[in-house]
Each structure stands twice: as C-alpha cells, then as structure tokens.
C-alpha positions in Angstrom: -12.7 -17.9 -15.2 -9.7 -19.9 -14.4 -10.2 -21.8 -10.7 -7.3 -22.0 -8.2 -6.7 -23.3 -5.4 -6.2 -22.1 -1.8 -4.7 -25.4 0.1 -7.6 -27.6 -0.8 -9.9 -24.8 -1.4 -10.8 -24.2 -5.0 -11.8 -20.3 -6.3 -11.9 -18.1 -9.0 -8.4 -16.6 -10.1 -9.7 -12.8 -9.5 -11.3 -12.5 -6.1 -13.4 -9.6 -5.0 -12.1 -7.8 -2.0 -15.1 -6.1 0.2 -13.1 -3.5 2.2 -13.9 -0.5 0.5 -17.7 -1.1 0.4 -17.7 0.3 4.1 -15.6 3.6 4.4 -12.1 3.9 4.1 -11.1 5.2 1.1 -15.1 7.6 1.2 -18.6 6.6 1.9 -19.4 4.2 -0.4 -22.8 3.7 -1.9 -24.2 0.5 0.0 -26.7 -0.6 -2.8 -24.4 -0.2 -5.7 -22.0 -2.1 -2.9 -24.6 -5.6 -3.2 -25.2 -5.0 -6.8 -21.1 -5.8 -7.2 -21.0 -8.6 -5.4 -24.2 -10.2 -6.7 -22.7 -9.4 -10.1 -19.5 -11.1 -9.3 -20.5 -14.7 -9.8 -21.8 -13.8 -13.2 -18.6 -13.3 -14.1 -17.1 -16.6 -13.4 -15.6 -14.8 -9.5 -16.7 -16.5 -6.5 -14.1 -15.7 -3.8 -15.1 -12.7 -1.8 -12.7 -11.4 1.4 -14.1 -9.4 4.1 -13.3 -8.6 7.7 -14.8 -7.7 11.2 -12.5 -5.0 11.3 -14.1 -3.3 8.5 -16.5 -0.5 9.3 -16.7 -2.8 13.1 -19.0 -5.4 11.5 -20.7 -3.5 8.9 -19.2 -4.4 6.3 -19.8 -8.1 7.0 -23.8 -7.0 7.6 -23.2 -5.4 4.1 -21.8 -9.0 2.5 -24.5 -10.9 4.7 -27.2 -9.0 2.9 -25.9 -9.3 -0.4 -25.4 -13.5 -0.1 -29.0 -13.7 1.5 -30.4 -16.4 -1.2 -27.5 -16.7 -2.5 -24.8 -18.2 -0.2 -24.0 -21.5 -2.5 -22.4 -19.4 -5.1 -19.7 -18.0 -3.3 -16.6 -19.0 -1.3 -16.9 -16.9 1.3 -13.8 -15.4 3.9 -13.6 -13.4 6.7 -11.2 -12.6 9.5 -10.7 -11.5 13.2 -8.6 -9.9 15.4 -7.5 -6.8 13.6 -8.9 -3.7 16.0 -8.8 -0.6 17.0 -9.0 1.2 20.3 -11.4 3.9 21.8 -8.6 6.3 20.6 -8.3 4.9 17.0 -5.0 3.2 17.9 -4.3 0.3 16.3 -4.7 -3.0 18.4 -4.5 -7.2 18.2 -6.6 -9.9 20.0 -5.6 -13.5 19.4 -7.0 -15.4 22.5 -8.4 -18.7 21.7 -11.8 -17.5 23.3 -11.9 -14.1 21.6 -11.5 -15.7 18.4 -14.1 -18.0 19.0 -16.3 -15.2 20.4 -15.9 -13.5 16.9 -16.7 -16.4 14.6 -19.8 -16.7 16.0 -20.6 -13.2 15.8 -19.4 -12.9 12.1 -21.8 -15.9 11.5 -24.4 -14.0 12.7 -23.8 -10.9 10.8 -23.2 -12.8 7.6 -25.9 -14.8 7.9 -24.3 -18.7 7.3 -23.6 -21.5 9.0 -20.2 -21.8 7.9 -17.4 -19.5 6.5 -15.2 -21.0 4.3 -12.1 -19.5 5.0 -11.4 -17.7 8.2 -8.2 -15.6 8.7 -6.1 -14.1 11.6 -6.5 -11.0 10.3 -3.1 -9.9 12.2 -0.8 -11.9 14.6 -0.8 -11.4 18.2 2.5 -11.0 19.7 1.2 -11.5 23.3 -0.7 -14.7 22.4 1.2 -18.1 21.3 0.3 -18.0 17.9 0.0 -21.9 18.6 -2.6 -21.1 20.9 -5.0 -19.0 17.9 -4.7 -21.4 15.4 -5.7 -24.4 18.0 -9.4 -22.3 18.4 -9.7 -21.9 15.0 -9.0 -26.1 14.7 -11.9 -26.2 17.1 -14.1 -24.4 14.8 -13.1 -26.3 12.0 -14.0 -29.4 13.8 -17.4 -27.7 15.2 -18.6 -27.1 11.1 -18.4 -23.6 11.4 -15.1 -23.1 9.3 -14.1 -25.0 6.8 -10.4 -23.9 6.2 -7.6 -21.0 8.0 -5.9 -18.6 7.0 -3.2 -16.1 8.2 -2.8 -12.5 7.4 0.4 -10.2 7.4 2.6 -12.9 9.4 6.0 -13.6 9.0 7.8 -16.5 7.8 8.2 -17.8 11.2 4.8 -17.4 12.5 3.4 -19.1 9.5 5.5 -22.1 9.8 4.6 -22.6 13.8 0.9 -22.0 13.2 0.9 -24.5 10.0 2.1 -27.4 12.7 -1.0 -26.9 14.4 -3.3 -27.0 11.7 -2.9 -26.3 8.1 -3.3 -23.4 6.6 -5.5 -23.0 3.6 -3.9 -19.9 2.7 -1.5 -16.4 3.5 -3.3 -13.0 2.9 -0.5 -10.5 2.6 -0.2 -7.0 0.2 1.1 -7.8 -2.9 1.4 -6.0 -6.0 3.7 -4.1 -8.3 4.9 -1.6 -6.0 4.8 -4.0 -3.0 6.9 -7.4 -3.6 8.2 -7.6 0.0 6.5 -11.3 0.2 8.6 -12.5 -3.1 11.8 -13.1 -1.0 10.6 -15.3 1.6 6.7 -15.5 2.1 5.9 -17.1 -1.4 8.7 -19.5 -1.5 7.2 -21.2 2.0 3.8 -21.0 0.8 5.0 -22.9 -2.2 7.0 -25.1 0.1 3.8 -26.4 2.5 1.3 -26.1 -0.2 -0.2 -23.2 1.1 -2.1 -21.0 -0.8 -1.4 -17.3 -1.0 -4.1 -14.4 -1.3 -2.8 -11.1 -2.7 -4.8 -7.9 -0.9 -4.2 -4.3 -2.8 -3.3 -6.0 -5.9 -4.1 -2.1 -7.6 -1.7 -0.6 -4.9 -4.6 0.9 -3.3 -5.9 2.5 -6.3 -2.2 4.0 -7.4 -1.8 1.2 -10.5 -5.1 2.2 -12.0 -3.4 5.1 -12.8 -6.0 7.5 -11.9 -4.9 9.2 -8.6 -3.2 12.4 -9.8 -3.5 14.3 -6.7 -3.3 12.8 -3.5 -4.6 16.0 -2.0 -7.8 15.9 -4.2 -8.8 12.9 -2.2 -11.7 12.9 0.4 -10.8 14.7 3.2 -12.2 10.9 4.7 -9.9 9.1 2.6 -7.6 6.6 4.4 -5.3 6.9 1.9 -4.1 10.8 2.9 -2.5 9.0 6.1 -0.4 6.5 4.0 3.3 7.6 3.7 3.3 6.1 -0.1 0.5 8.7 -0.8 2.7 11.7 0.6 4.5 14.6 -0.9 8.1 13.9 -2.4 7.2 10.2 -1.9 3.9 10.2 -4.2 6.2 12.6 -6.6 8.7 9.6 -6.8 6.2 6.7 -7.0 4.1 8.6 -10.1 6.9 8.9 -11.7 6.9 5.3 -12.3 3.6 5.5 -13.9 4.2 7.0 -17.0 5.9 4.2 -18.9 3.6 1.8 -16.9 0.3 3.5 -18.8 2.2 2.9 -22.0 2.7 -0.8 -21.4 -0.6 -1.1 -20.5 -1.5 0.6 -24.3 0.9 -1.6 -26.1 -0.8 -4.7 -24.3 -4.3 -3.1 -25.4 -5.7 -3.2 -21.6 -6.0 -0.8 -18.7 -3.2 0.1 -16.2 -5.4 -1.7 -13.7 -5.9 -5.2 -16.0 -2.2 -5.1 -16.7 -1.3 -4.8 -12.7 -4.4 -7.9 -11.9 -2.6 -9.8 -15.2 1.0 -9.3 -13.7 0.1 -10.8 -10.3 -1.6 -13.7 -11.9 1.5 -14.4 -13.6 3.4 -15.1 -10.5 4.3 -18.1 -8.6 3.3 -20.2 -6.7 -0.2 -18.9 -8.2 -1.7 -16.2 -6.6 -5.2 -15.1 -6.3 -5.9 -11.2 -6.1 -8.8 -9.7 -4.3 -9.2 -6.5 -6.1 -11.7 -4.3 -4.1 -14.6 -2.0 -5.5 -17.8 -1.3 -5.2 -18.7 -0.6 -8.5 -19.9 -3.1 -10.9 -18.2 -1.5 -14.1 -14.7 -1.9 -12.2 -15.2 -5.3 -11.2 -16.2 -6.3 -14.9 -12.7 -4.4 -15.7 -10.9 -6.8 -13.2 -12.5 -9.5 -14.1 -11.5 -9.4 -17.6 -7.9 -9.1 -16.8 -7.6 -12.7 -16.2 -8.3 -13.6 -20.1 -5.2 -11.2 -21.1 -1.9 -13.0 -21.8 0.6 -10.3 -21.2 3.6 -10.6 -23.4 7.1 -11.7 -21.7 8.8 -8.5 -23.1 6.3 -6.7 -21.2 6.4 -8.7 -18.3 9.9 -8.4 -18.2 9.7 -4.4 -18.6 7.7 -4.3 -15.7 9.9 -6.6 -13.2 12.3 -4.0 -13.8 10.2 -0.9 -13.6 8.6 -1.9 -10.7 12.0 -3.6 -9.2 11.2 -4.5 -5.0 11.8 -1.5 -3.0 11.5 0.9 -6.0 8.3 2.7 -4.1 9.6 5.4 -1.7 7.1 5.0 1.4 6.1 2.6 4.1 2.5 0.9 2.8 1.1 2.3 6.3 1.3 4.5 8.8 4.3 3.6 11.9 1.9 2.2 14.4 0.1 -0.1 11.8 3.4 -0.9 10.2 4.9 -2.4 13.6 1.9 -4.9 13.3 2.8 -6.5 10.4 5.5 -9.5 9.6 4.9 -10.7 13.6 
C-alpha cells in the first residue's frame, strides 16, 4: 500500500478508525474487532486511531489487547480531552495536568510505552491552546509521545498551537458530504507542512449506500441523534445516492470504495481512517487504495457532492458547538 506522511510520521495511505469497535452504532463483537485490527497489517494498513473517549477507555483497552505482541506492526494514534458530563452532555478538558494524566492512563490501557501520535481531541476554549500543546511537548521530550496532533480545530488555533510544537496532523471529519475543511483547514495544513487525517470518510456509513431507512437502525445507534440522518434531511441526502451508486458501478467498485478513492485524491494528501470492526469491510476499504478513478467520475463527484449539499448539521447542537474552536 502507498505510504503517506503526517508531518514527519509515515503511515499507510488508508488507516483504520477504531471508534465503532465499542458501542456507538450498536453493540460490536469484540473478537471480530480484534481480528480486524490484526488483519490490517497483512493488507498494508498500519495506522490505527482510537481515543480515551470511546467507551470511556474501553476502546483503548480493546486496541491494547489486539496489539499485544504486535505493537511494532502499527502506528498508533489516540486522543484525549473529549468528555461527557454525568448527565451525558459533552464537555472538554485541555488543562496541562489533565493531558499528562490522560496520557499515562492511555499508555496503560494500550499496553505500550509510547504513543506514536497523540491528539487533542477537542479544543478547550477556557485553556490557552499554547498551554495544552506545551504539555504535549513535555510528553514528547519524555519519550511517551512521538508526534502530536489536534482534532476539529479552527485555523487560528492550529496556527497558534503549531508555533509551540509542530503538529504532525490535523484530524477532522471529511468526506464527499462533509467538505468544510477545503476552504481553510486543508490549505493551512499544506502551508505549514501538517498532515491531514479524515475521520468518517464514509459519512458514518451513509456513503456505503447501505442505509435506506435510519429508523431501522438499532435503538442504541448514535446516528439516530445526528441531524443528517433525520426526517426530511435524510430524504434529501438519500437522493444523492442513486447517481453515486451508478458512478461506482461505472468504476467497477463499491460505493464505499469510490468514496474512499475520492478522498485519496485530495490535496494535500489525506489519510482517511475508515472505521469498521469487520474484516470483510476492512479488506474492501483497503482495496480502494488501488483504484484509479477516471477524471470524468471525479469531476462528476465534485459536482454531485458540492460543498454544503448535505442537509443537516453533522452533530447535534451541543456537539457542533465544540468544533472549529
């Protein structure tokens, strides 16, 4: 598989997002998830991404089990600072001492001595970004973290933090139906030499073309609370899929592969982390890297999924308030 750079960190062109390996879209099978992680290097995928927010640490513990005895086969990313209050409302913590403490806990859960890429999961508006990044710089000096990154941050915050210690990567949602970063974040990454990691490159499953009725999703599926999957918004968005499926058929690939192949053509080079806990979907995603989509199809995709075409915010209001800070 092609290799790409996140700053000075080299990773596989396609990564594996681990969020769905703990309940978010329904209850996954832990053993299937572990098998999926262990299959990844055989397909050329070594970049895997988790967070202490996923399952309140349970996701990191699962990843730690999967990596035991195999740590040298992976480039490991995790995150901190994205919290939930006891009542379920979102919260954030970017205090330096909290960052240091979180890293220690993540190292134990992941059963490793070092994290290859440590992200600020959400920006804390009450803590100067310079202070948070300074704590991460300390972790780098201590050898507990190799590179640092930031997720869902504004250009202003990225620039300020990058001056304290270089970011290897910015991680933000990016796909055919979520193209917000193209106007400012991607150009800034190009200018500063920062890599870009695209999470939810399959639109949380929407771009696989397999979700025909959101009401049929599990009662515990988090997408039920996302505006794009509700009512008239979803009905509008689903109209995009007819031609999208036809374009995939023309390119002799699945809709999911077409969505990933499109992301892989973006500049500066983007590393999509498609999430799955099933080996068969991982194999399908990995194969997308070999596709060479025609110029005509790429141009049609850009027109069909022009920025802002999707109806509905990507998160509920309380969550949306914590992105782009």
